[in-house]
C-alpha positions as a printed Julia matrix, in Angstrom:
125×3 Matrix{Float64}:
  -16.57  -32.26  -71.55
  -17.37  -34.52  -68.61
  -16.89  -38.24  -68.68
  -19.74  -40.67  -68.17
  -18.34  -41.52  -64.73
  -18.22  -37.83  -63.75
  -21.86  -37.33  -64.79
  -22.89  -40.41  -62.81
  -21.15  -39.06  -59.7
  -22.84  -35.64  -60.11
  -26.32  -37.11  -60.49
  -25.84  -39.87  -57.95
  -26.82  -42.52  -60.47
  -25.39  -45.99  -60.11
  -26.45  -46.93  -63.65
  -25.65  -44.69  -66.6
  -28.76  -43.75  -68.57
  -27.04  -44.73  -71.81
  -25.49  -47.9   -70.39
  -26.46  -51.51  -71.09
  -27.59  -52.27  -67.53
  -30.06  -49.35  -67.45
  -31.24  -50.2   -70.97
  -32.11  -53.75  -69.91
  -33.81  -52.59  -66.7
  -35.75  -49.9   -68.58
  -36.9   -52.44  -71.19
  -38.03  -54.81  -68.43
  -40.15  -52.1   -66.79
  -41.69  -50.85  -70.07
  -42.36  -54.36  -71.4
  -43.98  -55.38  -68.12
  -46.26  -52.34  -68.02
  -46.46  -50.57  -71.41
  -48.92  -47.82  -70.42
  -48.23  -44.75  -68.32
  -49.07  -45.56  -64.72
  -50.22  -41.99  -63.96
  -52.39  -41.51  -67.08
  -54.11  -44.88  -67.05
  -56.95  -45.54  -67.25
  -58.0   -42.04  -68.35
  -55.65  -41.5   -71.28
  -53.97  -44.83  -72.03
  -50.77  -43.18  -73.21
  -47.8   -45.43  -73.89
  -45.05  -45.25  -71.31
  -41.8   -43.83  -72.67
  -39.86  -43.04  -69.49
  -38.93  -45.0   -66.39
  -39.17  -43.08  -63.11
  -37.6   -43.71  -59.71
  -40.65  -43.5   -57.43
  -38.65  -42.41  -54.39
  -36.44  -40.04  -56.46
  -33.33  -41.97  -55.4
  -31.3   -42.68  -58.57
  -29.3   -45.32  -56.69
  -32.43  -47.34  -55.85
  -32.89  -49.38  -59.02
  -35.16  -51.95  -57.38
  -37.89  -53.01  -59.79
  -40.44  -52.06  -57.09
  -39.06  -48.51  -57.13
  -39.4   -48.04  -60.89
  -42.58  -47.02  -62.68
  -43.43  -46.52  -66.35
  -44.59  -43.01  -67.25
  -45.26  -41.06  -70.42
  -42.85  -38.19  -70.95
  -45.43  -35.57  -69.91
  -46.26  -37.28  -66.6
  -42.58  -37.91  -65.89
  -41.82  -34.21  -66.42
  -44.72  -33.15  -64.19
  -43.7   -35.57  -61.43
  -40.1   -34.38  -61.56
  -41.2   -30.74  -61.37
  -43.59  -31.47  -58.48
  -40.85  -33.41  -56.65
  -38.65  -30.32  -57.02
  -41.36  -28.23  -55.32
  -42.64  -26.5   -58.43
  -46.33  -25.99  -59.25
  -47.58  -28.28  -62.0
  -50.76  -28.43  -64.05
  -52.22  -31.8   -64.98
  -55.17  -30.84  -67.19
  -58.28  -32.95  -67.75
  -59.24  -36.15  -69.49
  -61.57  -36.29  -72.5
  -64.61  -36.19  -70.17
  -63.41  -33.09  -68.34
  -62.3   -34.84  -65.13
  -59.01  -33.63  -63.61
  -55.99  -35.86  -64.21
  -54.36  -34.65  -61.0
  -54.85  -37.44  -58.44
  -54.74  -34.85  -55.63
  -57.5   -32.69  -57.14
  -60.39  -31.84  -54.85
  -62.74  -32.4   -57.83
  -63.52  -36.08  -57.89
  -65.89  -38.1   -60.0
  -68.97  -39.15  -58.06
  -69.44  -42.91  -57.56
  -73.05  -42.34  -58.65
  -71.84  -41.66  -62.19
  -70.24  -45.09  -62.4
  -73.52  -46.96  -62.13
  -75.6   -47.74  -65.21
  -78.35  -45.28  -65.99
  -81.8   -46.24  -64.67
  -84.23  -47.53  -67.25
  -86.49  -44.9   -68.71
  -90.05  -45.14  -67.43
  -91.53  -43.08  -70.24
  -92.74  -44.89  -73.31
  -92.75  -42.6   -76.3
  -94.52  -43.56  -79.48
  -94.5   -40.97  -82.26
  -97.59  -42.6   -83.8
  -99.68  -41.89  -80.72
  -99.27  -38.1   -80.99
 -102.41  -36.14  -82.02
């Protein structure tokens, strides 16, 4: 069985994932931004994992850490490793993948135009 120090050396981490320093840093990130940064605003899932944006486990700068849900963290890790990932769609059918070529039209963000037809059921023959 490997020691904590040996696992840190293998992974390149400067903070052990089960250590006090990482626990405090993780809590700071999750308390500061409790929702998954990749899901929001489509899904509003709570963040459960803290990700190193640049994939450097020695760079524990608060600017390099982002809150993600477990699913998004797994997808990002797989994509960073060069594997194909599938993001799925939100409840309206729009792709969650930020790189998707299917994008929501800005025209759908505007309020619907007022209806010009006046319908009165009592005026029917």
